[in-house]
N, C-alpha and C positions, 0 to 999 in steps of 0.2 A: 579584502577591498579596503577595510578601515586603515589598515597600516599604509597601504599604497596611497590612500587619499591624504593622510598626514603628512606625507613626504612628497606629495606631487608638485611638480614645477610646471611653469606654463610650457606648453608643447608637449608634455608627457602623454604617452597614449596608454589607454588599458584596453585589453581585448575582453570581450564579454561573449561567452558561449550560451547558446540557448539548450532547451532540452535535446536530449538524444532522440533516436528514432521512437516512434510511438508504439508502444507494447499493449496491443489491443487483446482483449479476452477472446479465447478460442470460441468461434461461433458454433462449433459442432459439438452441441450439448443440449440436454434435455432442459437444464436450468442453470442459472447463474448465480454467482455468489461474489461481490465485489467488497473488499474491506480495505480500509486505510483511514490514515489520520489527515488533518488539515494540509499537510504537505503534498498528499496524493490527491487532493480534491480537484485540481484541474483534469489530471488523468482519469479519475473516476467520472467526472461529468462528460468527458469525451466517451468513454467506454459506455457509459449508459445510453448516451444519444446514438451510439452505433448498433445497439442491440435491436433485433427484429421486434416490430411492434407487438408480436404474440408472445415476446419472452417472458419468462417468470423466474423469481428468485428473490435475492435480497441485496441490498447495499448496506455496509455497517460503516458509518463514518464517525471517526472520533473528533470532536472539536473542543476548544477550550471554553466556550460560553454559549449560550443560547443564541446570542446575537450573531454567532458565526454560522448558524443554520441558513442554508440557501435553497432557492427553488430550483431544482434540478429537472432537466428534461429526461423522462424515463418511461419506459412501458409501464402500462397500468397495473400489470401483474408483478412488478418488480417493487418490493415494499423497501422503503427508505427507513433505516434505523440509525438515528443520531445518538450518539453516546458523548454526553457532557462531561469533560473530565478536565478541570482547571490545571491539573498537575499532572505532568508525564508520569506514568508508572515505570520505574526503574527496572522492573521484572518483565515488563510488556504483556502482563495478564489481563489487561481491561478489554482489549479487543477480543483476545482469545475467549474470555469467559461470555462476552455478548455473542459471539459467534456460536459457541457451544450450546447456548440457550435457544438457539434458533431450531425451530421444527426442520429436521433434515428431509428435503423432498426426494421423491423417487427418481430413478433414472441417472444418467451420467450428469454430473455437475462440471462447469467450467469456472474455475476459480482465478480471480485476478486480485493481488493484495500487494500493497505498498505502505510502509510506516516505518517508525522507528527501528533501530537495529535489533534491540532485545525483543520487541513485540514480533517482527519478522521471523526470528528464530522460534519462538513460541508457535507461532502461527504455523511455520513449516513443519515443524514437528507434529502438530495436531493434523495438518492436512496429509502428510505424508504417512504417519504411523498409525493414527486412530481412524483416519477416514480412507486412507490409502488411495489417495486422488492420483490418476496417472500424469506422468511429467508432462504429456501432451496437453493436458487440460489443466496445468497449473503454472500461473506466473506469480511469482513473489519476489520483492526486492525490498531492501532497507533504503530510505532517502536520507537518514540522519542517523546520529547515535547521540543519546543523552550524555552531556558533559564532554563531548569531543568536537573538536575542530572538523571541518571537511577532510583534511589529511589524515586527522586519527580515525574519521569513519571509513575512509578509502582503505587504510591499513586494516582495520578490523574486518572488513569485507573480504579483503584479500586473504587473511588469516582464516576466516571462516570458510571460504571456498577450498583452502588448501587442506583444512580439517575434514570437509566433506569428502574431498577427492581421495584421502588416505584412508576413511572409513569405509569406503565402498570395496 
């Protein structure tokens, strides 16, 4: 957008796309786990508000400073855990470490997670390999990639998907 703005002339048009379709957490679970960084905060807030009033679980949200912490509408038995991290973790382990430190509740969990690309890969490995979360109860996505443009992030996501497909 910056490049376009620098070269814009009167009458030029720019198209702006909004978010894609909402990806809500699977409501068919005994408890819920939402994980993400600041880029996912709008989606996390929507998911929290959509949970049943009697829902239990956790939301782990990584922000860059204490001033980024917000009041979010959420069920009483869903604990909010704010992870303050002023510098993105290139390995993506900040969120994983915080999630691993949580007491794992009994029953079927539904997980919704979105964050930086490397964090997403680390979380995906944890949820699929260590916790064996069923695909039907796991939504995980990356919203950005450290050090990459949007195009670089899209390419990394495409390559990651291709690697997953050939690994199966």
